[in-house]
Every structure is written in structure tokens, then in C-alpha cells.
C-alpha positions in Angstrom: 121.5 1.3 122.4 121.6 2.8 125.9 125.0 3.1 127.5 125.4 1.8 131.1 127.2 3.8 133.8 129.5 2.5 136.4 130.5 5.0 139.1 130.0 8.0 136.8 131.7 6.4 133.7 129.9 5.4 130.6 130.7 2.3 128.6 132.8 4.2 125.9 134.9 5.9 128.6 135.5 2.5 130.3 136.7 0.9 127.1 139.0 3.9 126.4 140.4 3.5 129.9 140.9 -0.3 129.4 142.6 0.4 126.1 145.1 2.8 127.7 145.8 0.4 130.5 146.4 -2.4 127.9 148.9 -0.1 126.2 150.7 0.6 129.5 150.7 -3.1 130.2 152.2 -3.8 126.8 155.0 -1.4 127.4 155.7 -2.9 130.8 155.8 -6.4 129.3 158.2 -5.2 126.7 160.5 -3.8 129.3 160.4 -7.1 131.1 161.4 -8.9 127.9 158.1 -10.7 127.4 157.4 -9.9 123.7 154.5 -12.3 123.4 152.5 -10.6 126.2 153.5 -7.2 124.9 152.0 -8.0 121.5 148.9 -9.6 123.1 148.3 -6.6 125.3 148.8 -4.2 122.3 146.2 -6.2 120.3 143.9 -6.1 123.3 144.2 -2.3 123.4 143.2 -2.3 119.7 140.2 -4.5 120.4 139.1 -2.1 123.1 139.5 0.9 121.0 140.1 0.4 117.2 140.4 4.2 116.8 143.8 4.2 118.5 145.9 4.5 115.4 149.2 4.7 117.3 148.7 1.2 118.6 149.6 -0.1 115.2 153.0 1.5 115.5 153.5 -0.1 118.9 152.6 -3.5 117.5 155.0 -3.1 114.6 157.8 -2.3 117.0 157.1 -5.3 119.2 156.8 -7.6 116.1 160.1 -6.4 114.8 161.8 -7.2 118.1 160.1 -10.6 118.0 161.5 -11.2 114.5 164.9 -10.1 115.6 164.8 -12.6 118.4 164.0 -15.3 115.9 166.9 -14.2 113.8 169.2 -14.9 116.7 167.8 -18.4 117.0 168.4 -19.0 113.3 172.0 -17.8 113.6 172.6 -20.1 116.6 171.2 -23.0 114.6 173.4 -22.0 111.7 170.4 -21.6 109.3 169.7 -19.0 106.6 168.1 -16.0 108.3 167.1 -14.1 105.2 163.4 -15.0 105.6 163.5 -13.4 109.0 165.1 -10.3 107.6 162.2 -10.0 105.0 159.8 -10.4 107.9 161.4 -7.5 109.7 160.5 -5.3 106.7 157.1 -7.0 106.5 157.8 -8.4 103.0 155.6 -11.5 102.6 156.8 -12.9 99.2 160.6 -13.1 99.5 161.0 -15.1 96.3 160.6 -12.3 93.8 162.0 -9.3 95.7 164.1 -6.6 94.0 166.1 -3.7 95.4 163.2 -1.3 94.8 160.8 -3.4 96.9 163.3 -3.7 99.7 163.8 0.1 99.7 160.0 0.7 99.6 159.3 -1.6 102.5 162.2 -0.1 104.5 160.8 3.4 104.1 157.3 2.3 105.2 158.5 0.3 108.1 161.0 2.9 109.3 158.2 5.5 109.4 156.2 3.1 111.6 158.9 2.7 114.2 160.9 5.9 113.9 161.4 7.1 117.5 160.1 10.6 116.6 156.8 9.1 115.4 156.4 6.2 117.8 156.3 6.7 121.5 156.9 3.1 122.4 159.9 2.1 124.4 160.5 -0.5 121.6 160.7 2.1 118.8 164.4 3.0 119.0 165.6 -0.6 119.0 163.1 -1.6 116.3 164.3 1.3 114.1 167.9 0.1 114.4 166.8 -3.5 113.6 164.9 -2.3 110.5 167.9 -0.3 109.3 170.2 -3.3 109.7 167.8 -5.7 108.0 167.5 -3.3 105.1 171.2 -2.9 104.7 171.9 -6.6 104.9 169.2 -7.4 102.3 170.4 -4.7 99.9 173.9 -5.9 100.3 172.9 -9.5 99.5 170.8 -8.3 96.5 173.9 -6.5 95.1 176.0 -9.6 95.6 173.4 -11.7 93.8 173.3 -9.2 90.9 177.0 -9.2 90.6 177.2 -13.0 90.6 174.4 -13.1 88.0 176.4 -10.9 85.6 179.4 -13.1 85.5 
């Protein structure tokens, strides 16, 4: 297939530029507190250029912040927020989760959003949220085990 040119740029260069602009837009939306648009723009960047592997880390950081905002809503409504904590660690089946699973998912998620490995402005906050979710879930797991031994 022949590539078309626009003012000296070929199609692949234009899609790379569009992907970079979408990433920048996502970061700006996050700074403005618009998590939904930040997530949408990050996915758009991935659509423009699926080879941008770091975009997955940006998306993970934005999603963690989104889950954390849901946790605040759960707390205000005085509902159990443990499902949200599992979502923060990207654990889908929260019914049969043990301590090893929580630790495994914590390590994987923490690597995705660690500020040294993720350049997003959302990374540092997401890392703190992940650590707090892990600590809370592990604490709850230990309490359940103690109660079960009695």
C-alpha cells in the first residue's frame, strides 16, 4: 500500500505525531482532574500507535486514580470498598483471593506505576494508592485468618 504525504510527512509519521499529542492531552486532562478524558486520550494514543508500550503504564496509573475516586464515593455512602481495593490491584476474582495473590498483583501493579518506570504525572499518586490498597487488603486477610482459627 502506498503511503500518502502531507507537507513532507508520511502517514506513519503523522500517526506517531497524533499518538504523542494524545499522550500529552491525556497528561493535561489528568492535571485538570478529568480522569475519564485522560483515559480516553491515552487509549486514543494506543490506537494511533500500538507500539507505544509505555502508554499501558500511563493507562494503569489513570485507572488506579479512577478506582481511588470510586473508593471515596463508596466510603461516603458507607459501603464496603474492598471490591474497589481489589480493582486497584487489577484482581478480577476477589472471592477466592489469598495473601500470595494479593502480593503478586501488588508487585506487578507497583512495577507498572512506579515513578522510576512511569513518566506520567499520575504515577507517583498511583503508586501510593497501590501500596495503601495492598496494605489494607493484606491486613484484612490476616484478620480473616485469625478469626477463622478461633
